[in-house]
C-alpha positions as CSV (number, residue, x, y, z in Angstrom):
1,M,35.2,10.0,-19.4
2,K,38.5,9.3,-17.4
3,A,40.4,6.0,-17.7
4,V,43.3,4.1,-16.8
5,T,45.7,3.4,-19.8
6,W,48.4,1.5,-20.4
7,Q,51.4,3.6,-22.1
8,G,54.6,1.4,-22.0
9,R,56.3,-1.3,-20.1
10,R,55.6,0.0,-16.3
11,Q,54.0,2.7,-17.5
12,V,50.1,3.3,-17.0
13,S,48.7,6.7,-16.9
14,V,44.9,8.2,-16.0
15,E,43.6,9.7,-19.4
16,T,41.0,11.3,-20.9
17,V,39.4,9.1,-23.5
18,P,35.9,9.1,-25.4
19,D,32.8,7.8,-23.9
20,P,32.0,4.2,-24.2
21,E,28.4,3.9,-26.8
22,I,25.7,1.2,-27.8
23,Q,27.6,-0.7,-30.5
24,E,25.5,-3.9,-30.8
25,P,21.6,-3.8,-30.3
26,T,22.4,-6.1,-26.8
27,D,24.7,-4.1,-25.1
28,V,24.5,-2.1,-22.1
29,I,26.4,0.8,-21.1
30,V,27.6,0.4,-17.1
31,R,29.2,3.3,-15.0
32,I,31.6,1.9,-12.3
33,T,31.5,2.7,-8.8
34,T,34.4,-0.2,-7.9
35,S,37.2,-1.9,-10.1
36,G,39.8,-4.0,-8.9
37,L,43.4,-4.6,-9.7
38,C,44.8,-7.8,-10.5
39,G,47.7,-9.9,-10.1
40,S,47.6,-10.6,-14.3
41,D,47.2,-6.8,-14.6
42,L,51.3,-6.9,-13.6
43,H,51.8,-9.2,-16.8
44,L,50.6,-6.6,-18.9
45,Y,53.0,-4.0,-16.8
46,E,55.7,-6.0,-16.9
47,V,55.9,-8.6,-19.6
48,L,52.8,-8.3,-22.6
49,G,53.6,-5.1,-23.8
50,P,54.2,-5.9,-27.2
51,F,50.5,-7.0,-27.4
52,L,49.7,-4.0,-26.6
53,D,48.9,-0.1,-28.1
54,P,49.6,3.0,-26.1
55,G,45.8,3.9,-24.6
56,D,44.5,1.0,-24.2
57,V,42.1,1.0,-21.1
58,L,43.0,-1.5,-18.5
59,G,41.3,-3.3,-15.7
60,H,38.8,-6.5,-16.0
61,E,37.6,-6.4,-12.4
62,P,34.9,-3.8,-12.7
63,M,30.9,-3.8,-11.2
64,G,28.5,-0.2,-11.1
65,V,25.2,0.8,-12.4
66,V,23.4,0.1,-15.8
67,E,23.1,3.6,-17.4
68,E,21.7,2.7,-21.0
69,V,20.8,-0.5,-22.6
70,G,20.6,-1.1,-26.5
71,P,17.1,-1.8,-28.0
72,E,17.4,-5.8,-27.9
73,V,18.1,-6.0,-24.3
74,R,15.4,-7.6,-22.0
75,R,16.6,-9.1,-18.8
76,T,19.0,-5.6,-17.8
77,A,17.2,-2.3,-17.7
78,P,19.2,1.1,-16.5
79,G,19.6,1.1,-12.8
80,D,20.1,-2.4,-12.0
81,R,23.3,-2.8,-9.8
82,V,25.9,-5.3,-12.0
83,V,29.1,-6.8,-11.5
84,V,30.8,-7.6,-14.9
85,P,32.8,-11.3,-15.7
86,F,36.2,-10.8,-16.9
87,N,35.2,-13.2,-19.7
88,V,33.4,-11.8,-22.7
89,S,31.1,-14.3,-23.1
90,C,28.0,-14.5,-24.8
91,G,26.2,-17.5,-22.6
92,T,24.5,-19.1,-25.4
93,C,28.0,-21.2,-27.7
94,P,28.3,-24.7,-27.3
95,M,31.0,-23.8,-25.1
96,C,29.5,-21.6,-23.0
97,E,26.5,-24.0,-22.5
98,R,29.0,-26.1,-21.3
99,G,30.5,-23.9,-18.5
100,L,33.6,-23.2,-20.4
101,H,32.7,-19.5,-20.6
102,S,36.4,-18.8,-21.0
103,Q,36.1,-20.8,-24.3
104,C,33.5,-19.1,-25.5
105,E,32.8,-20.0,-29.4
106,T,31.7,-16.3,-30.4
107,T,34.5,-14.0,-28.8
108,Q,37.5,-16.9,-28.8
109,V,40.4,-14.4,-30.5
110,R,40.9,-16.5,-33.8
111,A,44.0,-14.7,-35.0
112,Y,45.8,-15.6,-32.3
113,G,44.4,-18.7,-31.4
114,S,43.1,-17.7,-27.9
115,G,40.2,-18.7,-26.0
116,A,37.4,-16.5,-25.3
117,A,37.9,-12.3,-25.8
118,L,38.3,-10.5,-22.2
119,F,38.0,-6.6,-21.1
120,G,41.6,-4.5,-20.8
121,Y,43.4,-7.2,-21.7
122,T,45.8,-7.0,-24.7
123,K,45.4,-7.8,-28.7
124,L,45.8,-11.8,-27.4
125,Y,42.3,-11.7,-26.0
126,G,40.1,-9.1,-28.1
127,Q,42.2,-5.5,-27.2
128,V,38.3,-4.9,-25.4
129,P,38.7,-1.8,-23.6
130,G,38.7,-2.7,-19.9
131,G,36.7,-1.6,-16.6
132,Q,39.3,0.6,-15.2
133,A,37.6,3.9,-15.9
134,E,33.9,6.2,-15.2
135,Y,31.7,3.4,-17.5
136,L,32.5,0.3,-20.2
137,R,30.7,-1.1,-22.5
138,V,29.3,-4.6,-22.1
139,P,28.0,-6.6,-25.0
140,F,25.2,-9.5,-24.0
141,G,23.6,-7.4,-22.0
142,D,21.0,-10.0,-20.9
143,T,23.3,-12.5,-20.2
144,L,26.5,-11.4,-19.2
145,P,26.2,-9.1,-16.2
146,I,25.6,-10.5,-12.8
147,H,22.9,-9.4,-11.1
148,V,23.6,-8.4,-7.3
149,P,21.6,-6.9,-5.1
150,E,21.2,-3.3,-3.2
151,G,22.4,-2.9,0.0
152,P,25.8,-4.2,0.9
153,P,29.1,-2.2,-0.6
154,D,30.3,-3.2,-3.6
155,D,33.6,-5.1,-1.5
156,R,30.6,-7.7,-1.0
157,F,29.9,-8.7,-4.1
158,V,32.9,-6.9,-6.7
159,Y,35.3,-10.4,-6.5
160,L,32.6,-12.2,-8.6
161,S,34.0,-10.8,-11.3
162,D,37.3,-12.3,-11.0
163,V,38.4,-13.0,-7.8
164,L,36.4,-15.6,-6.2
165,P,35.6,-17.5,-9.3
166,T,39.1,-18.3,-10.4
167,A,39.9,-18.8,-6.6
168,W,36.9,-21.5,-6.7
169,Q,38.3,-23.1,-9.9
170,A,41.6,-23.5,-8.5
171,V,40.2,-25.4,-5.8
172,E,37.4,-27.2,-7.8
173,Y,40.3,-28.3,-10.2
174,A,43.0,-29.2,-7.2
175,D,40.1,-31.9,-6.1
176,V,40.7,-31.9,-2.5
177,P,39.7,-34.8,-0.8
178,P,37.6,-34.3,2.2
179,G,40.2,-33.8,5.1
180,G,42.8,-33.7,3.0
181,T,45.8,-31.6,2.1
182,V,46.2,-28.7,-0.1
183,A,49.6,-26.5,-0.5
184,V,49.3,-23.3,-2.1
185,L,51.7,-21.2,-3.5
186,G,51.7,-17.7,-3.9
187,L,49.5,-15.5,-1.1
188,G,48.5,-12.5,-3.6
189,P,44.9,-12.4,-3.9
190,I,44.1,-15.4,-5.6
191,G,46.2,-17.7,-3.6
192,D,44.7,-15.8,-0.1
193,M,40.8,-16.6,-1.7
194,A,41.6,-19.9,-2.9
195,A,42.9,-21.1,0.7
196,R,40.7,-20.0,2.2
197,I,37.9,-21.4,-0.4
198,A,40.0,-24.7,0.3
199,A,39.1,-24.5,4.4
200,L,35.8,-23.8,3.5
201,R,35.6,-26.6,1.2
202,G,36.5,-29.3,4.0
203,A,40.4,-29.4,3.4
204,G,41.8,-30.3,6.7
205,L,45.2,-28.9,6.0
206,V,45.6,-25.6,4.1
207,I,49.6,-24.5,3.7
208,G,50.4,-21.4,2.4
209,I,53.9,-20.2,1.1
210,D,54.8,-16.7,-0.4
211,P,58.0,-15.0,0.2
212,V,55.9,-12.0,1.6
213,P,55.8,-11.4,5.4
214,E,52.9,-9.7,5.5
215,R,50.6,-12.2,3.2
216,R,51.9,-14.7,4.8
217,A,50.6,-13.1,8.1
218,R,47.3,-12.6,6.2
219,A,46.5,-16.3,6.0
220,A,48.2,-16.9,8.9
221,A,45.1,-15.4,10.6
222,R,43.0,-17.2,8.9
223,G,44.5,-20.4,9.9
224,V,46.5,-21.2,7.1
225,H,49.4,-22.9,8.0
226,V,52.0,-20.7,6.1
227,L,55.4,-21.5,5.5
228,D,58.6,-18.2,3.9
229,P,60.0,-20.3,0.6
230,S,63.7,-19.4,2.0
231,D,64.0,-20.4,4.9
232,G,66.1,-23.5,5.1
233,D,68.1,-25.2,2.9
234,G,66.0,-26.9,0.7
235,G,63.6,-24.6,0.8
236,P,59.7,-25.9,1.8
237,V,60.1,-29.4,0.1
238,D,60.9,-31.1,3.6
239,R,59.3,-28.7,5.8
240,V,56.2,-29.5,3.4
241,R,56.3,-33.0,3.5
242,D,57.6,-33.1,7.4
243,L,53.5,-32.1,7.5
244,T,52.2,-34.5,5.7
245,G,53.6,-37.4,6.6
246,G,56.6,-37.5,4.5
247,R,54.6,-37.8,1.3
248,G,53.5,-34.1,0.0
249,P,50.2,-32.9,-0.2
250,D,46.7,-34.3,-1.8
251,A,46.8,-31.1,-4.3
252,V,48.7,-28.3,-5.0
253,V,47.4,-24.7,-6.0
254,D,50.1,-22.5,-8.4
255,A,48.4,-19.0,-7.8
256,V,51.6,-17.4,-8.5
257,G,51.7,-18.6,-12.6
258,M,54.7,-16.2,-14.7
259,E,55.4,-13.8,-12.3
260,A,57.8,-16.3,-10.2
261,H,60.7,-15.5,-8.8
262,G,64.3,-16.8,-8.5
263,A,64.5,-17.3,-12.1
264,P,66.6,-14.7,-13.9
265,V,67.6,-16.4,-17.3
266,A,63.6,-16.3,-17.7
267,H,63.1,-12.6,-16.5
268,G,66.3,-11.2,-18.2
269,L,64.5,-12.9,-21.3
270,Q,61.4,-11.3,-20.6
271,S,63.3,-7.8,-20.0
272,V,64.8,-8.1,-23.2
273,V,61.8,-9.1,-25.4
274,G,59.7,-6.4,-24.0
275,H,62.3,-3.4,-25.2
276,L,61.8,-5.0,-28.8
277,P,60.1,-3.6,-31.7
278,D,56.6,-4.7,-31.6
279,G,56.3,-7.4,-34.5
280,V,60.0,-8.5,-33.4
281,A,58.6,-9.1,-29.9
282,R,54.9,-10.8,-30.9
283,G,56.5,-13.3,-33.1
284,L,59.4,-14.2,-30.3
285,M,56.7,-14.2,-27.7
286,R,54.4,-16.4,-29.3
287,R,56.5,-18.9,-30.3
288,Y,59.7,-19.0,-28.4
289,G,58.4,-17.4,-25.0
290,V,59.4,-18.5,-21.7
291,D,58.2,-18.1,-18.4
292,R,59.7,-17.8,-14.9
293,L,58.7,-21.9,-14.0
294,S,59.9,-21.8,-10.3
295,A,56.7,-22.2,-8.8
296,L,55.3,-24.7,-10.9
297,H,58.0,-26.8,-10.7
298,L,58.0,-26.5,-7.8
299,A,53.9,-27.8,-7.4
300,V,55.7,-30.6,-9.0
301,E,58.0,-31.7,-6.6
302,L,55.9,-30.9,-3.6
303,V,52.2,-32.5,-4.7
304,R,52.1,-36.3,-3.5
305,R,52.0,-39.1,-6.0
306,G,48.8,-39.7,-8.1
307,G,48.0,-35.7,-6.9
308,T,46.5,-32.8,-8.3
309,V,48.1,-29.9,-9.8
310,S,45.8,-26.9,-10.1
311,L,47.2,-23.7,-12.4
312,A,45.2,-20.6,-11.1
313,G,48.7,-18.6,-12.5
314,V,48.5,-17.4,-15.6
315,Y,51.9,-19.0,-18.2
316,G,52.2,-17.4,-21.7
317,G,55.0,-19.0,-23.2
318,Q,55.1,-21.4,-26.3
319,A,58.6,-23.1,-25.4
320,D,58.6,-23.7,-21.7
321,P,61.2,-26.7,-20.9
322,M,58.6,-29.3,-17.6
323,P,59.5,-31.8,-16.3
324,L,57.4,-34.6,-18.3
325,L,60.1,-37.7,-16.7
326,T,58.6,-36.5,-13.5
327,M,54.9,-35.6,-14.2
328,F,54.6,-39.0,-16.0
329,D,56.8,-41.2,-13.4
330,K,54.2,-39.4,-10.3
331,Q,51.4,-39.9,-12.3
332,L,50.0,-36.6,-12.0
333,T,46.8,-34.4,-12.8
334,F,47.2,-31.3,-14.2
335,R,43.6,-28.7,-14.3
336,M,44.3,-25.0,-15.1
337,G,42.4,-22.3,-17.4
338,Q,41.1,-18.8,-17.2
339,A,38.4,-19.4,-14.6
340,N,34.5,-19.7,-16.4
341,V,33.5,-16.6,-13.8
342,L,29.4,-17.4,-15.0
343,R,29.9,-21.2,-14.2
344,W,30.6,-20.9,-10.1
345,V,28.6,-17.6,-9.8
346,D,25.3,-19.8,-8.5
347,R,27.6,-21.4,-5.7
348,L,29.8,-17.8,-4.6
349,L,26.6,-15.7,-4.3
350,P,24.8,-17.8,-1.6
351,L,28.4,-17.0,0.3
352,L,28.2,-13.4,0.5
353,T,26.1,-12.3,3.3
354,D,26.3,-10.7,6.6
355,D,28.1,-13.6,7.7
356,D,30.9,-13.3,5.6
357,P,32.4,-16.5,5.6
358,L,35.6,-15.6,2.7
359,G,36.3,-12.6,4.9
360,V,35.5,-10.3,1.2
361,D,34.3,-7.0,3.3
362,D,37.9,-6.8,4.5
363,F,39.8,-8.6,1.9
364,A,40.9,-5.0,0.3
365,T,44.3,-3.8,1.7
366,H,43.6,-0.2,-0.5
367,R,40.7,1.5,-2.0
368,L,42.4,4.2,-3.7
369,P,40.8,6.8,-6.3
370,L,41.6,6.2,-10.1
371,G,44.0,9.0,-10.6
372,Q,46.0,7.2,-8.2
373,A,46.5,4.2,-10.8
374,A,50.0,4.9,-11.0
375,D,51.4,4.8,-8.1
376,A,49.0,1.7,-7.4
377,Y,49.7,-0.5,-10.1
378,E,54.0,-0.2,-8.8
379,M,53.0,-0.2,-5.6
380,F,51.5,-3.7,-6.1
381,Q,54.1,-4.7,-8.4
382,K,56.7,-3.9,-5.9
383,K,54.8,-5.2,-2.8
384,R,54.7,-2.2,-1.2
385,D,52.8,-1.3,1.8
386,G,51.3,-5.0,2.4
387,A,49.4,-4.4,-1.1
388,V,47.3,-7.8,-1.4
389,K,44.0,-6.4,-3.1
390,I,43.4,-2.9,-4.7
391,L,40.1,-1.3,-5.3
392,F,40.0,2.1,-7.4
393,K,36.5,3.7,-6.7
394,P,36.5,6.1,-10.3
């Protein structure tokens, strides 16, 4: 089959790889009909190469049609239309029963001290082949796939794999009071959708902060009050306080993570580590890794005293300097973590109707054949051509 493979820093290519096969009696094989390109994939493209091998299949936002099932699968059958969550979670362990699917005890990658395995996401998370491919082996065939109805196009449901539950959890964790205010840092796919969800759930004012004009325009069209962080001498802090009675928003959602702009030292260190031999680089990143923390420090500065910071963007550093004095003095609450996809599906499915309150039907900015993956990664990484959400069609 054809699949998008990692070949080196800023190098991906579509290669012919072996078709997946049933390995466990509870596996299913899914023929992929749509797969998304995620902002987290850029961490593989740019930073996390030491934890990848050339030829690793990427992608963790797939959906498709079940082609084959293992002998112990009872609830899923060939022909079923399914979305595959990015967490590889069993659904039955104590963590999954608590709704913490990203901490699944069955698939935790204990060799690296990591949570649940993820599709297409490095040795740190199990080195499980991903879904930017023609076919995908999916474990736990009775409990992991999300069954969706026939009829509407894939765009209606594919975001259940990651974008929708990640954005929903970010807003849930932000704990915005009814009629309250929330600032969203970064208006890429997760930030954009988090802003939409916050408004739908009753936030009185949603502020979106992003340096890319096309992303701001897209959010503004849905009623978000957008700001360019580069405008003004002091950045967005004074402008946000002007909008919130001088005290700051009730909550801030950081949807940027380690890809933040404005941190040249950390960016330089990440680049250097990316060129070291893998064995050396892995040790340095695990013990001394430093993220670009511009967005997180801005979140701490922006949020009102007693407010909440919700981290949806991925951070990977072990030695990050945090402003603990400010965090303590302001009595802040922090919530974070990989989205527990299956926990939120029952709340999200009723929103995926023809009324389309979240705008999923036209959420994608680009729909491309799998063969254009290399160009798509570069376009998304450089934020060209208005790229916010790219979907691949195998």
